[in-house]
N, C-alpha and C positions, 0 to 999 in steps of 0.2 A: 652237807653230804657230800664226801668224795665220790666222783665217778670211777665207776669199776678199773676204769684203764689207768687212772693215777694208783688207786689203791694195789693195784697189783704190782706196779713199779715201786713204790713207796715198801711195801712189804718184802718185794727181792732183794732191797737195800739194806734193809734193819741190821743184819749181822756187821756189814761194812760200814755204817754210821753215816754215810753220804750217798748222794746220787752221781752216777755217773752221768757226764755232761751229755751224751746224746737223748739218755732218758729223762735228764731233767728237762730238754728243749722239747721232748715230747709232751710232757706234762704242760710247759707252756703253751703247746700247739691245740693240745685239747682244749685250753681254757680261752681259745681264740686269739691267743698273741702271735706276734710273726716272729718266725726264726728264718734264717738264712738257707738257702737251697743248699743242698749238702750232697754228699756222699760218704757213706760209713764204708771202708774195704781195708783190707792189708793188699791190694792190688795194685801194684803201678798203672796198668793198663787201664783199669777202670777209672782211677783216679785222673790219667790223662785225659781220658774220652771226656771227662767231667769240666776238665779245664778248657777243653776246646770248644763244649758246649756252653761254658758261661761266658767265654771269651773276653775275660778280663783278670784281675789278679784274684787269688784266693787264697785263703789260710788252711794251713795243714797243722793238725794236732794231733797228739799222741794221747789215746784213750786207755787209761792204765789205773785200777785197783789200786795203785801204790803211789798214784801222783796226785794228789789232792790240787797243790798250787802249782799250775803249768810253768808258769813263769819262771821259779825257782828253779827248774829242772831243766830250761830252755826246751820244752814239748810242746811249743807254739813257734810258728814260722808264720809272719804274714808278709804280702804283695809279692807272691811268687807269680809270675807269669808266663814262666816257660817249662817245655817238658823235661829239661835236662837238670834245672833248679828243682821241680816236684820231687823228681826220681832221687837226687841226692839226699835232700829231707827227707822222704820216706825211709830210704835206707838207714837214715842215721835216728829217725823217731822210734823203728822199730826196735831198735836196739836200747832203747831205754826200758827202765826196769818195769818189767810187767806190762809191757805194751801189748795190748789185745788187737787193736785196731785203730787205723788212722782216719779221723774226722777231717774232709775236706768240704771247705764250706767257701761260697762266695763273699767276697771282701766289699763291703759297704762303705762309702765315705760320707760322711756327716758330723753332727754333734755328739758325742760321746755323754750320755747322762747314764748316773747309776738309780736303780731302785732295787730297794732292798728292804728286809724284814728281819725283826726279831722278836723272840715271843718271849717277852718281858715279865717276869716270875711274878710282877704285880700288875701291870697292865694289862698284859695277854700279848697278841700280836700287834706291832706298831710298824707302820712304813715310813720307810727312809728314801726322800728325792734329792738329788742334786747333780752338779756337773760332776760326771764321770770320767774313767779311765784309769792310768796310770798313776795321775797326778791328785787323786780325790783324797787319800789322806795327808798331802801336802797342805792343801787350801781349806779341807772341811767346811765347803760350802754346801750344806744340806739343810733340809727341813723334814721334821718328822710328826707325824699326826698317828693317832690312834685308829687303827682298823675296826671295821670298813671305812673306807673314805667314799666321798660324794664327789660329784663334778666340781664343787664350790671350793673344796679343800684342796683340790689339785691347783686353783687358781692361785688359793691362798700360800700355798707350798711355792709355787712358780715364782709369785711376787716378792718371797722374803729373801730369796736367793741374790747374794751380793753379784752374780755373774747373769742376771737374769737377763739383760738383753741381747745376750748370746741366744737365747730360745726366741726372741721375736725378729732378731738380725742385727747385725753388726758389723760396721765397715764394709758393707757390700755383700757379706755373706746372706743367704738366705736364712729365715727363720725356720724353727719347727712347725711340724703341724698341729698344732696345740689339741686339735679336736683328737685326731689319733693317740696325741700322747695320753691326755685325760683318760681316754678308754682303756689302754695299757695299763695305767694306774690304778684304776677303780675295779678293772678284771682281777688284776694282780693282787689286792686288797681282799677281794671275795674267793681267791685262791687260800692265801695266808690266815684267814679266818677258818677254811674248810681243812687246812692243815694243823691248826692248832694243837691237837693233840698228838702230832707225830714229828712236828719240826720245831727246831732250833734257831735257824737262822737259813736265810733265803736271799742270796743277792744275785742281781742281773747286772752286769759291769764288764765290758759296756753295753749299753742300749744305744745303738746309733740312730739317731732320729735327722730326719730331713723332712722336706716340704711335701713328702708322700706318704712315708713309713715311719714307724718306730721298731727296729729291728734288734730282736736279743741276740748279740753277739756272742754272749758267754752267760752260763747260767750254773748256780752251784746251790746244791742244798744240804744243809747239814741236820739230821736228824737226831732227835732226842734219845739219849742213850737209856736204857732200861733202869 
């Protein structure tokens, strides 16, 4: 059964057919999953204050009901470290079609994985896990299980990946926290079971995993059409 907050967000996006990123991340947070620290604003002053608070690189994204795939519209800018750069990109992003606000988030470095779900017409919700980022479609290094999944399922999914060595650490790079990653996948699978009647697909890509966290850097929920 969906929490009231999640139900409200889903219902508010039914006509659009997908859930705007800030709201999709609010759903993830309500499920106990980790999202980046952020500010949602149309004010450069507030965005710059956030940049100074983070004291590190940030990501700026346009929030628009007309832009589903942000990279195709150059609606995402990473690695912003200065106020001048931030101001320039906010001004550009605000000119994009339908831009309502700018999402400015902390930028986290780590291993990029994908956690996704599809609502299969025959099997119901299935979980997809693999090495993520922009190269996910090239390498196609993923594992699939029917939801809901348990911790043992996460272990077997991870072990089946060609790039499984990246999870445990490779060539001096730290591995990911498998306990946190397992928690993330299990909680995610519980969420998609609750969303079965509303969701067509749900993609968290990338999820940035480190030895301390698994942070959902992007979230996209496609809703079922009537």
